[in-house]
C-alpha positions in Angstrom: 107.3 82.2 83.4 106.5 80.7 86.8 106.6 81.7 90.4 108.3 79.2 92.6 107.4 79.1 96.3 109.9 77.5 98.6 111.4 77.4 102.1 115.0 78.7 102.6 117.6 77.2 105.0 116.1 79.2 108.0 112.6 77.7 107.2 111.2 81.0 106.0 109.0 81.2 102.9 110.3 82.8 99.8 109.4 83.2 96.1 111.3 83.5 92.9 110.2 84.3 89.3 111.8 82.0 86.8 111.6 82.6 83.0 111.4 79.7 80.4 115.1 79.6 79.8 115.6 78.8 83.6 116.9 82.1 84.7 115.6 83.8 87.8 114.5 87.4 87.0 113.1 88.4 90.4 113.0 87.1 93.9 111.4 88.0 97.3 114.6 89.4 98.7 113.3 88.6 102.2 111.9 85.5 104.0 108.4 85.3 105.3 107.3 83.5 108.5 103.9 82.7 107.0 103.2 81.2 103.6 100.2 83.5 103.2 102.4 86.5 103.4 104.7 85.1 100.8 101.7 84.4 98.5 100.6 88.0 99.1 104.0 89.3 97.9 103.6 87.2 94.7 100.2 88.8 94.2 101.7 92.2 94.5 104.3 91.4 91.8 101.6 90.1 89.6 99.6 93.3 89.9 102.7 95.4 89.2 102.4 94.4 85.5 100.4 97.5 84.9 102.9 99.8 86.8 104.4 102.6 84.7 108.1 102.6 83.9 109.9 105.8 85.2 113.3 106.8 83.7 115.3 107.8 86.9 118.1 109.0 84.7 116.1 111.9 83.4 116.7 115.1 85.3 113.6 117.2 86.1 114.2 120.8 86.3 
């Protein structure tokens, strides 16, 4: 896997996460004016690897 950092057509910074087969499995969904803010977004996604999975289809009574 790799994070790709790039500029979009409006000149804003974005990131995408690409897996070895070439598919994009996640992206920033928003553009950033500053590269540093985009890199911070990548850092947050990296940290989320330890986040729990919550089944939202289970109804809690």
